[in-house]
C-alpha positions in Angstrom: 199.2 36.5 276.5 198.3 32.8 274.7 197.9 32.8 271.4 194.8 30.7 271.5 192.6 28.9 268.7 189.5 28.3 268.4 186.8 25.7 266.3 183.4 24.7 265.7 181.2 22.1 263.7 177.5 23.9 263.7 176.7 21.9 267.2 179.8 23.6 268.7 178.6 27.4 266.9 177.2 28.9 269.7 179.3 28.0 272.3 182.5 29.4 269.8 181.0 32.6 269.4 180.1 33.3 272.9 183.9 31.9 274.0 185.7 33.8 271.2 184.0 37.1 272.3 184.5 36.2 276.4 188.0 35.9 275.7 188.7 38.3 273.5 187.4 40.2 276.4 190.0 38.8 279.4 193.0 40.1 276.3 193.8 37.2 274.6 195.0 36.9 271.4 192.5 34.4 269.1 192.1 33.1 265.9 188.4 31.7 265.0 188.4 28.9 262.4 185.5 28.4 261.0 182.8 27.4 261.0 180.5 30.8 260.6 177.5 29.6 261.1 175.0 26.8 262.5 174.5 25.0 258.7 175.8 21.2 259.1 179.6 21.2 258.5 182.2 17.8 259.8 183.6 18.2 263.1 186.7 16.0 262.3 187.9 19.1 259.5 187.5 22.0 262.2 189.2 19.2 264.8 192.1 18.6 262.6 192.7 22.8 261.8 192.8 22.9 265.5 195.3 19.9 266.1 197.8 21.6 262.9 197.1 24.6 264.5 198.2 24.1 267.4 201.5 21.1 266.8 202.7 23.2 264.4 203.1 26.3 266.8 200.7 28.7 265.2 199.2 29.0 268.2 199.6 27.8 271.9 196.9 26.3 272.9 193.3 24.6 271.0 189.7 24.3 272.0 187.7 22.3 270.6 183.8 22.6 270.1 181.1 19.8 268.7 177.4 18.8 270.0 179.5 16.6 272.9 183.0 16.9 272.7 184.1 13.2 271.4 184.1 13.8 267.7 185.7 17.0 267.3 188.6 15.5 270.4 189.3 13.0 268.3 190.0 14.2 265.4 191.9 16.3 267.2 194.0 13.6 268.4 195.5 12.6 265.7 197.6 14.7 265.0 200.2 13.9 266.0 201.4 15.4 269.0 198.3 16.8 269.6 196.9 15.6 273.3 192.9 17.2 272.6 191.8 17.0 276.5 187.0 16.6 276.4 186.0 17.7 279.4 182.7 18.3 281.4 183.7 20.0 284.4 187.1 22.1 285.3 188.3 19.8 288.0 189.0 17.6 284.6 189.9 20.6 283.1 192.6 21.3 285.7 193.6 17.9 285.2 194.8 17.2 281.6 196.9 20.5 282.5 198.6 19.3 285.3 199.3 16.0 285.0 198.6 15.1 280.5 199.4 19.0 279.6 196.5 18.7 277.6 197.7 21.4 274.9 193.5 21.2 273.6 190.6 21.5 275.0 187.7 19.5 274.1 184.1 20.7 275.0 180.4 19.4 274.1 177.9 22.3 274.1 174.6 20.0 274.2 177.2 19.2 277.1 177.5 22.4 279.2 176.0 25.8 279.5 177.8 28.4 278.8 179.0 30.1 282.5 179.8 26.4 282.8 182.5 26.4 279.7 183.7 29.6 281.4 184.6 28.0 284.8 186.6 25.0 282.5 188.1 26.6 280.2 189.5 29.2 283.2 190.4 25.9 284.8 192.0 25.3 282.1 193.8 28.3 280.7 195.1 29.4 285.0 196.4 25.8 284.8 199.9 24.8 284.0 202.1 21.4 283.9 203.8 19.9 286.6 206.5 17.7 284.4 208.3 16.0 286.6 207.1 12.2 286.9 203.9 13.1 284.9 206.7 14.2 282.1 207.1 10.9 281.1 204.2 9.8 280.9 203.2 12.0 278.5 206.5 11.5 276.7 205.4 7.6 276.7 202.3 9.0 274.9 204.1 10.7 272.3 206.0 7.9 271.9 
């Protein structure tokens, strides 16, 4: 089973807690990187933590949550080797894994509700990189 880190800023706190509990019931090893309350914090701190855990191999995948998913996703993508995809629907989540080998999923808690977030996360976790012609493109991104 994959080891997954999850983190959020204050805007994503409640959705993070919900997804943390949901993924635990599905048997995933999941590590909460914070924040641990709805009090205001800076999302770049958590985007960086998630990106570092994934790119150093301490975790297989990461889930990052803020209000829109955009700020924390951009922050995670500043870490070399991190490929964070900001997704608000299951199709984008699937394609981010199939074609882009995304290793971090960024979600906006003010954009999606709990049921849609479960569908996005399930789709993302159950999709695998296709490799092939997509490998060259991912390598271009890395370079």
